[in-house]
BAVEX-293885 format. One record per residue (C-alpha): residue number from 1; residue in three letters; x, y, z. Coordinates in nm, 2 decimals. Layout:
% BAVEX-293885
+------+------+--------+--------+--------+
| filo | roza |      x |      y |      z |
+------+------+--------+--------+--------+
|  NUM |  ala |      X |      Y |      Z |
...
+------+------+--------+--------+--------+
% end
This chain:
% BAVEX-293885
+------+------+--------+--------+--------+
| filo | roza |      x |      y |      z |
+------+------+--------+--------+--------+
|    1 |  unk |   2.87 |  10.52 |  23.09 |
|    2 |  unk |   2.64 |  10.54 |  23.39 |
|    3 |  unk |   2.91 |  10.48 |  23.66 |
|    4 |  unk |   3.09 |  10.78 |  23.53 |
|    5 |  unk |   2.78 |  10.99 |  23.53 |
|    6 |  unk |   2.71 |  10.88 |  23.89 |
|    7 |  unk |   3.06 |  10.99 |  23.99 |
|    8 |  unk |   3.03 |  11.32 |  23.82 |
|    9 |  unk |   2.68 |  11.38 |  23.98 |
|   10 |  unk |   2.83 |  11.34 |  24.33 |
|   11 |  unk |   3.12 |  11.57 |  24.25 |
|   12 |  unk |   2.89 |  11.84 |  24.12 |
|   13 |  unk |   2.69 |  11.82 |  24.44 |
|   14 |  unk |   3.02 |  11.85 |  24.65 |
|   15 |  unk |   3.13 |  12.15 |  24.45 |
|   16 |  unk |   2.80 |  12.34 |  24.45 |
|   17 |  unk |   2.64 |  12.21 |  24.78 |
|   18 |  unk |   2.29 |  12.22 |  24.64 |
|   19 |  unk |   2.17 |  12.19 |  24.28 |
|   20 |  unk |   1.82 |  12.13 |  24.12 |
|   21 |  unk |   1.74 |  11.83 |  23.91 |
|   22 |  unk |   1.71 |  12.06 |  23.60 |
|   23 |  unk |   2.05 |  12.21 |  23.66 |
|   24 |  unk |   2.21 |  11.86 |  23.71 |
|   25 |  unk |   2.04 |  11.75 |  23.39 |
|   26 |  unk |   2.20 |  12.04 |  23.19 |
|   27 |  unk |   2.55 |  11.98 |  23.35 |
|   28 |  unk |   2.54 |  11.60 |  23.27 |
|   29 |  unk |   2.36 |  11.64 |  22.93 |
|   30 |  unk |   2.09 |  11.40 |  23.02 |
|   31 |  unk |   1.71 |  11.43 |  23.09 |
|   32 |  unk |   1.56 |  11.52 |  23.44 |
|   33 |  unk |   1.41 |  11.18 |  23.46 |
|   34 |  unk |   1.76 |  11.02 |  23.42 |
|   35 |  unk |   1.89 |  11.25 |  23.70 |
|   36 |  unk |   1.61 |  11.14 |  23.94 |
|   37 |  unk |   1.68 |  10.77 |  23.87 |
|   38 |  unk |   2.06 |  10.84 |  23.94 |
|   39 |  unk |   1.97 |  11.00 |  24.27 |
|   40 |  unk |   1.77 |  10.70 |  24.37 |
|   41 |  unk |   2.05 |  10.47 |  24.27 |
|   42 |  unk |   2.30 |  10.67 |  24.48 |
|   43 |  unk |   2.07 |  10.66 |  24.78 |
|   44 |  unk |   2.03 |  10.29 |  24.75 |
|   45 |  unk |   2.41 |  10.26 |  24.74 |
|   46 |  unk |   2.44 |  10.44 |  25.06 |
|   47 |  unk |   2.55 |  10.79 |  24.94 |
|   48 |  unk |   2.39 |  11.05 |  25.16 |
|   49 |  unk |   2.21 |  11.26 |  24.90 |
|   50 |  unk |   1.87 |  11.43 |  25.01 |
|   51 |  unk |   1.63 |  11.66 |  24.86 |
|   52 |  unk |   1.54 |  12.00 |  25.00 |
|   53 |  unk |   1.19 |  12.13 |  24.93 |
|   54 |  unk |   1.09 |  12.48 |  24.86 |
|   55 |  unk |   1.18 |  12.78 |  24.64 |
|   56 |  unk |   1.56 |  12.74 |  24.69 |
|   57 |  unk |   1.56 |  12.37 |  24.72 |
|   58 |  unk |   1.74 |  12.10 |  24.53 |
|   59 |  unk |   1.96 |  11.81 |  24.59 |
|   60 |  unk |   2.25 |  11.81 |  24.84 |
|   61 |  unk |   2.50 |  11.58 |  25.01 |
|   62 |  unk |   2.59 |  11.54 |  25.36 |
|   63 |  unk |   2.95 |  11.63 |  25.44 |
|   64 |  unk |   3.21 |  11.36 |  25.34 |
|   65 |  unk |   3.30 |  11.15 |  25.05 |
|   66 |  unk |   3.64 |  11.30 |  24.98 |
|   67 |  unk |   3.96 |  11.14 |  24.87 |
|   68 |  unk |   4.26 |  11.36 |  24.86 |
|   69 |  unk |   4.49 |  11.38 |  24.56 |
|   70 |  unk |   4.83 |  11.40 |  24.71 |
|   71 |  unk |   5.16 |  11.49 |  24.54 |
|   72 |  unk |   5.03 |  11.81 |  24.37 |
|   73 |  unk |   5.17 |  12.15 |  24.47 |
|   74 |  unk |   4.98 |  12.48 |  24.44 |
|   75 |  unk |   5.12 |  12.56 |  24.10 |
|   76 |  unk |   5.05 |  12.21 |  23.96 |
|   77 |  unk |   4.69 |  12.23 |  24.08 |
|   78 |  unk |   4.65 |  12.58 |  23.93 |
|   79 |  unk |   4.78 |  12.44 |  23.60 |
|   80 |  unk |   4.52 |  12.17 |  23.59 |
|   81 |  unk |   4.24 |  12.42 |  23.66 |
|   82 |  unk |   4.35 |  12.66 |  23.40 |
|   83 |  unk |   4.36 |  12.38 |  23.15 |
|   84 |  unk |   3.99 |  12.37 |  23.17 |
|   85 |  unk |   3.96 |  12.57 |  22.86 |
|   86 |  unk |   3.75 |  12.34 |  22.64 |
|   87 |  unk |   3.82 |  12.46 |  22.29 |
|   88 |  unk |   4.08 |  12.20 |  22.20 |
|   89 |  unk |   3.89 |  11.93 |  22.38 |
|   90 |  unk |   3.58 |  12.00 |  22.19 |
|   91 |  unk |   3.75 |  11.99 |  21.86 |
|   92 |  unk |   3.86 |  11.63 |  21.94 |
|   93 |  unk |   3.51 |  11.54 |  22.09 |
|   94 |  unk |   3.65 |  11.53 |  22.44 |
|   95 |  unk |   3.47 |  11.83 |  22.60 |
|   96 |  unk |   3.23 |  11.63 |  22.82 |
|   97 |  unk |   3.53 |  11.40 |  22.93 |
|   98 |  unk |   3.74 |  11.71 |  23.02 |
|   99 |  unk |   3.45 |  11.86 |  23.23 |
|  100 |  unk |   3.41 |  11.53 |  23.41 |
|  101 |  unk |   3.79 |  11.50 |  23.48 |
|  102 |  unk |   3.82 |  11.84 |  23.61 |
|  103 |  unk |   3.54 |  11.78 |  23.85 |
|  104 |  unk |   3.72 |  11.48 |  23.98 |
|  105 |  unk |   4.06 |  11.66 |  24.01 |
|  106 |  unk |   3.90 |  11.96 |  24.20 |
|  107 |  unk |   3.72 |  11.73 |  24.44 |
|  108 |  unk |   4.03 |  11.53 |  24.52 |
|  109 |  unk |   4.26 |  11.82 |  24.59 |
|  110 |  unk |   4.35 |  11.87 |  24.95 |
|  111 |  unk |   4.13 |  12.14 |  25.09 |
|  112 |  unk |   4.40 |  12.41 |  25.13 |
|  113 |  unk |   4.50 |  12.37 |  24.76 |
|  114 |  unk |   4.15 |  12.35 |  24.63 |
|  115 |  unk |   4.05 |  12.68 |  24.78 |
|  116 |  unk |   4.35 |  12.87 |  24.68 |
|  117 |  unk |   4.39 |  12.72 |  24.34 |
|  118 |  unk |   4.03 |  12.76 |  24.25 |
|  119 |  unk |   4.04 |  13.13 |  24.35 |
|  120 |  unk |   4.36 |  13.19 |  24.15 |
|  121 |  unk |   4.22 |  13.02 |  23.84 |
|  122 |  unk |   3.94 |  13.26 |  23.85 |
|  123 |  unk |   4.19 |  13.54 |  23.77 |
|  124 |  unk |   4.33 |  13.37 |  23.45 |
|  125 |  unk |   4.14 |  13.33 |  23.12 |
|  126 |  unk |   4.26 |  13.14 |  22.82 |
|  127 |  unk |   4.11 |  13.18 |  22.47 |
|  128 |  unk |   3.78 |  13.37 |  22.53 |
|  129 |  unk |   3.50 |  13.35 |  22.28 |
|  130 |  unk |   3.54 |  13.71 |  22.17 |
|  131 |  unk |   3.84 |  13.95 |  22.14 |
|  132 |  unk |   3.84 |  14.32 |  22.25 |
|  133 |  unk |   3.66 |  14.42 |  21.93 |
|  134 |  unk |   3.38 |  14.17 |  22.01 |
|  135 |  unk |   3.47 |  13.95 |  21.72 |
|  136 |  unk |   3.33 |  13.62 |  21.81 |
|  137 |  unk |   3.52 |  13.29 |  21.76 |
|  138 |  unk |   3.29 |  13.05 |  21.59 |
|  139 |  unk |   3.37 |  12.69 |  21.69 |
|  140 |  unk |   3.34 |  12.41 |  21.42 |
|  141 |  unk |   3.05 |  12.18 |  21.46 |
|  142 |  unk |   3.17 |  11.83 |  21.41 |
|  143 |  unk |   2.93 |  11.53 |  21.48 |
|  144 |  unk |   3.06 |  11.35 |  21.79 |
|  145 |  unk |   3.04 |  11.00 |  21.62 |
|  146 |  unk |   3.27 |  11.11 |  21.34 |
|  147 |  unk |   3.53 |  11.26 |  21.58 |
|  148 |  unk |   3.52 |  10.96 |  21.80 |
|  149 |  unk |   3.58 |  10.72 |  21.51 |
|  150 |  unk |   3.87 |  10.92 |  21.39 |
|  151 |  unk |   4.02 |  10.95 |  21.73 |
|  152 |  unk |   3.99 |  10.57 |  21.78 |
|  153 |  unk |   4.17 |  10.50 |  21.46 |
|  154 |  unk |   4.45 |  10.76 |  21.55 |
|  155 |  unk |   4.51 |  10.61 |  21.89 |
|  156 |  unk |   4.49 |  10.24 |  21.79 |
|  157 |  unk |   4.71 |  10.29 |  21.48 |
|  158 |  unk |   4.46 |  10.15 |  21.25 |
|  159 |  unk |   4.36 |  10.26 |  20.89 |
|  160 |  unk |   4.07 |  10.50 |  20.85 |
|  161 |  unk |   3.81 |  10.52 |  20.58 |
|  162 |  unk |   3.67 |  10.87 |  20.54 |
|  163 |  unk |   3.42 |  11.06 |  20.31 |
|  164 |  unk |   3.60 |  11.40 |  20.27 |
|  165 |  unk |   3.50 |  11.70 |  20.07 |
|  166 |  unk |   3.77 |  11.94 |  19.97 |
|  167 |  unk |   3.68 |  12.30 |  19.93 |
|  168 |  unk |   3.41 |  12.35 |  19.66 |
|  169 |  unk |   3.42 |  11.98 |  19.58 |
|  170 |  unk |   3.17 |  11.68 |  19.64 |
|  171 |  unk |   3.28 |  11.43 |  19.91 |
|  172 |  unk |   3.51 |  11.15 |  19.80 |
|  173 |  unk |   3.58 |  10.83 |  19.98 |
|  174 |  unk |   3.94 |  10.75 |  20.07 |
|  175 |  unk |   4.15 |  10.53 |  20.30 |
|  176 |  unk |   4.41 |  10.70 |  20.49 |
|  177 |  unk |   4.69 |  10.61 |  20.76 |
|  178 |  unk |   4.63 |  10.84 |  21.04 |
|  179 |  unk |   4.92 |  11.00 |  21.22 |
|  180 |  unk |   4.78 |  11.24 |  21.47 |
|  181 |  unk |   4.51 |  11.51 |  21.55 |
|  182 |  unk |   4.59 |  11.88 |  21.58 |
|  183 |  unk |   4.37 |  12.17 |  21.69 |
|  184 |  unk |   4.44 |  12.54 |  21.59 |
|  185 |  unk |   4.21 |  12.81 |  21.71 |
|  186 |  unk |   3.93 |  12.56 |  21.77 |
|  187 |  unk |   3.97 |  12.40 |  21.42 |
|  188 |  unk |   4.06 |  12.03 |  21.42 |
|  189 |  unk |   4.28 |  11.86 |  21.16 |
|  190 |  unk |   4.37 |  11.50 |  21.09 |
|  191 |  unk |   4.73 |  11.45 |  20.99 |
|  192 |  unk |   4.76 |  11.14 |  20.78 |
|  193 |  unk |   4.93 |  10.96 |  20.48 |
|  194 |  unk |   4.76 |  10.83 |  20.18 |
|  195 |  unk |   4.95 |  10.61 |  19.94 |
|  196 |  unk |   5.28 |  10.72 |  20.11 |
|  197 |  unk |   5.21 |  11.10 |  20.06 |
|  198 |  unk |   5.14 |  11.35 |  20.35 |
|  199 |  unk |   4.78 |  11.46 |  20.37 |
|  200 |  unk |   4.60 |  11.71 |  20.60 |
|  201 |  unk |   4.23 |  11.68 |  20.64 |
|  202 |  unk |   4.01 |  11.94 |  20.82 |
|  203 |  unk |   3.77 |  11.75 |  21.06 |
|  204 |  unk |   3.46 |  11.96 |  20.97 |
|  205 |  unk |   3.49 |  11.84 |  20.61 |
|  206 |  unk |   3.47 |  11.47 |  20.70 |
|  207 |  unk |   3.11 |  11.36 |  20.65 |
|  208 |  unk |   3.17 |  11.00 |  20.74 |
|  209 |  unk |   3.45 |  10.79 |  20.91 |
|  210 |  unk |   3.51 |  10.43 |  21.00 |
|  211 |  unk |   3.81 |  10.27 |  21.18 |
|  212 |  unk |   3.93 |   9.97 |  20.98 |
|  213 |  unk |   4.10 |   9.67 |  21.13 |
|  214 |  unk |   4.42 |   9.69 |  20.92 |
|  215 |  unk |   4.72 |   9.85 |  21.08 |
|  216 |  unk |   4.82 |  10.20 |  20.96 |
|  217 |  unk |   5.15 |  10.23 |  20.78 |
|  218 |  unk |   5.30 |  10.51 |  20.98 |
|  219 |  unk |   5.61 |  10.57 |  21.20 |
|  220 |  unk |   5.62 |  10.41 |  21.54 |
|  221 |  unk |   5.70 |  10.75 |  21.70 |
|  222 |  unk |   5.61 |  11.10 |  21.59 |
|  223 |  unk |   5.70 |  11.46 |  21.67 |
|  224 |  unk |   5.36 |  11.60 |  21.60 |
|  225 |  unk |   5.45 |  11.96 |  21.66 |
|  226 |  unk |   5.75 |  11.93 |  21.40 |
|  227 |  unk |   5.52 |  11.75 |  21.15 |
|  228 |  unk |   5.26 |  12.03 |  21.18 |
|  229 |  unk |   5.52 |  12.31 |  21.14 |
|  230 |  unk |   5.66 |  12.13 |  20.84 |
|  231 |  unk |   5.32 |  12.09 |  20.67 |
|  232 |  unk |   5.23 |  12.45 |  20.75 |
|  233 |  unk |   5.54 |  12.57 |  20.59 |
|  234 |  unk |   5.47 |  12.37 |  20.28 |
|  235 |  unk |   5.12 |  12.50 |  20.26 |
|  236 |  unk |   5.23 |  12.86 |  20.28 |
|  237 |  unk |   5.49 |  12.83 |  20.01 |
|  238 |  unk |   5.28 |  12.62 |  19.76 |
|  239 |  unk |   4.94 |  12.57 |  19.61 |
|  240 |  unk |   4.73 |  12.86 |  19.46 |
|  241 |  unk |   4.85 |  13.13 |  19.69 |
|  242 |  unk |   4.81 |  13.49 |  19.58 |
|  243 |  unk |   5.10 |  13.75 |  19.62 |
|  244 |  unk |   4.99 |  14.10 |  19.69 |
|  245 |  unk |   5.18 |  14.42 |  19.73 |
|  246 |  unk |   5.02 |  14.68 |  19.96 |
|  247 |  unk |   5.08 |  15.00 |  20.16 |
|  248 |  unk |   4.91 |  15.00 |  20.50 |
|  249 |  unk |   4.88 |  15.25 |  20.79 |
|  250 |  unk |   5.09 |  15.12 |  21.08 |
|  251 |  unk |   4.79 |  15.11 |  21.32 |
|  252 |  unk |   4.64 |  14.84 |  21.09 |
|  253 |  unk |   4.95 |  14.63 |  21.05 |
|  254 |  unk |   4.85 |  14.37 |  21.31 |
|  255 |  unk |   4.50 |  14.32 |  21.17 |
|  256 |  unk |   4.65 |  14.27 |  20.82 |
|  257 |  unk |   4.91 |  14.03 |  20.94 |
|  258 |  unk |   4.65 |  13.84 |  21.13 |
|  259 |  unk |   4.46 |  13.75 |  20.81 |
|  260 |  unk |   4.76 |  13.69 |  20.57 |
|  261 |  unk |   4.90 |  13.35 |  20.52 |
|  262 |  unk |   5.26 |  13.49 |  20.50 |
|  263 |  unk |   5.46 |  13.81 |  20.50 |
|  264 |  unk |   5.74 |  13.80 |  20.23 |
|  265 |  unk |   5.89 |  14.15 |  20.27 |
|  266 |  unk |   5.82 |  14.46 |  20.49 |
|  267 |  unk |   5.96 |  14.81 |  20.49 |
|  268 |  unk |   5.87 |  15.16 |  20.62 |
|  269 |  unk |   5.83 |  15.44 |  20.38 |
|  270 |  unk |   5.90 |  15.81 |  20.42 |
|  271 |  unk |   5.55 |  15.89 |  20.52 |
|  272 |  unk |   5.54 |  15.64 |  20.79 |
|  273 |  unk |   5.31 |  15.39 |  20.61 |
|  274 |  unk |   5.44 |  15.02 |  20.56 |
|  275 |  unk |   5.50 |  14.86 |  20.23 |
|  276 |  unk |   5.45 |  14.49 |  20.24 |
|  277 |  unk |   5.44 |  14.18 |  20.01 |
|  278 |  unk |   5.20 |  13.93 |  20.15 |
|  279 |  unk |   5.04 |  13.60 |  20.04 |
|  280 |  unk |   4.67 |  13.49 |  20.07 |
|  281 |  unk |   4.50 |  13.17 |  20.03 |
|  282 |  unk |   4.32 |  13.27 |  19.71 |
|  283 |  unk |   4.17 |  13.57 |  19.52 |
|  284 |  unk |   3.86 |  13.58 |  19.75 |
|  285 |  unk |   4.07 |  13.57 |  20.06 |
|  286 |  unk |   4.29 |  13.85 |  19.94 |
|  287 |  unk |   4.00 |  14.08 |  19.83 |
|  288 |  unk |   3.81 |  14.02 |  20.16 |
|  289 |  unk |   4.12 |  14.09 |  20.37 |
|  290 |  unk |   4.20 |  14.42 |  20.19 |
|  291 |  unk |   3.84 |  14.54 |  20.20 |
|  292 |  unk |   3.84 |  14.52 |  20.57 |
|  293 |  unk |   4.11 |  14.79 |  20.60 |
|  294 |  unk |   3.92 |  15.05 |  20.39 |
|  295 |  unk |   4.12 |  15.37 |  20.32 |
|  296 |  unk |   4.39 |  15.26 |  20.58 |
|  297 |  unk |   4.54 |  15.05 |  20.30 |
|  298 |  unk |   4.63 |  15.06 |  19.92 |
|  299 |  unk |   4.67 |  14.77 |  19.70 |
|  300 |  unk |   4.97 |  14.82 |  19.47 |
|  301 |  unk |   4.94 |  14.49 |  19.28 |
|  302 |  unk |   4.80 |  14.29 |  19.12 |
|  303 |  unk |   4.58 |  14.50 |  18.91 |
|  304 |  unk |   4.27 |  14.26 |  18.92 |
|  305 |  unk |   4.26 |  14.31 |  19.30 |
|  306 |  unk |   4.26 |  14.70 |  19.27 |
|  307 |  unk |   3.99 |  14.67 |  19.01 |
|  308 |  unk |   3.79 |  14.44 |  19.24 |
|  309 |  unk |   3.81 |  14.67 |  19.54 |
|  310 |  unk |   3.72 |  14.97 |  19.31 |
|  311 |  unk |   3.41 |  14.79 |  19.18 |
|  312 |  unk |   3.30 |  14.69 |  19.54 |
|  313 |  unk |   3.33 |  15.06 |  19.65 |
|  314 |  unk |   3.14 |  15.19 |  19.34 |
|  315 |  unk |   2.86 |  14.95 |  19.41 |
|  316 |  unk |   2.84 |  15.05 |  19.77 |
|  317 |  unk |   2.84 |  15.41 |  19.69 |
|  318 |  unk |   2.56 |  15.37 |  19.43 |
|  319 |  unk |   2.36 |  15.18 |  19.69 |
|  320 |  unk |   2.37 |  15.45 |  19.95 |
|  321 |  unk |   2.32 |  15.74 |  19.70 |
|  322 |  unk |   1.97 |  15.61 |  19.64 |
|  323 |  unk |   1.69 |  15.74 |  19.86 |
|  324 |  unk |   1.59 |  15.51 |  20.15 |
+------+------+--------+--------+--------+
% end
C-alpha cells in the first residue's frame, strides 16, 4: 500500500540522512519514477523533504518527525534488532514487511536506546548465507502470490486448494485443512490435514494455491512446535529410509551427522574411528553423503552402496588417467 511505502520512505531518510532516488527505489522495490512521485506527495503533505544537488546529493529530511516507542529496555530493543534476520520471513513471504517493521521500530526507539542497541546489534549475526567452509545456503524461491494465499488460509482458518508435486511426480490437485507454517533452515513447510490424515507439504513444491471459503477442520488451538517434532519423528522412523553401517574418522563425524536423517547407534573402535548405524532419505542421498567423506569413511553395509561408491571412484580414476 502506498501509505506504508511513504512511511518507509520517511524512515529510510531518517536512518540514513541522505539517499539517492535510485537507492530509495531499490530499498522500496519500486521504480525511480514512483519514488519521485512519493517525494512530491510527502512535500505536498508538509513533510520537510528536500533535494541536494551535486555528486554527493540526494534526498534528505530536516530534523524532526520522531515518535518515541516507550516501555522497551535496552535488551528488548536489541532483541528486536537482532530479529532482523530475514530467512524465516522470506520463507513465509514476509521479507518486505519485516524490513518495513524494523525501520519503524528503530526510528521510534528513544535516542539513547537506538544508538546503543543498533551498535550492539552490529556485533551479533544470525544464520549467515555461508558457513566457515564457504558452503552457501540456497534459499528456496517461492512465488509471493502462492505464499500469500497459503498464509491467508492458515491464518483465517479456511480450507486451501493446492496443486502439489511430490518428489519425482507430476502436480496433483488436493484440498487440505491448513494447521500452520514452519520454516527450517530457510525451507518453508505447510502442516495440514487431508481427509483426517496428517500431511506435510513443502512450499516450494506448491505450484498453485487458493484459499476457499469453507472453514478448515482443525483443532482450535495448536502447539506447532510439538506437532512439528512429532511429524519429524515419524518421518525419521518410516517411509523408504535407507539404513547404512559405516566407519568414519572422528574429524568427519559432525559433517556426517549433519547429512544423515538419524543416528541409530554409535561406538568408538580400538583404532579411534567411529562405527555408526545411520539412516538416509533414500539410496541417492546415502551415496551422495558417503561420497563427500572420501577415504575418511568406509561403508560396511549394504553391499549395493559399497559397489556404487567403488564404481564412482573407478570412473573418476579412468577420467583423470586420460591425457588432458
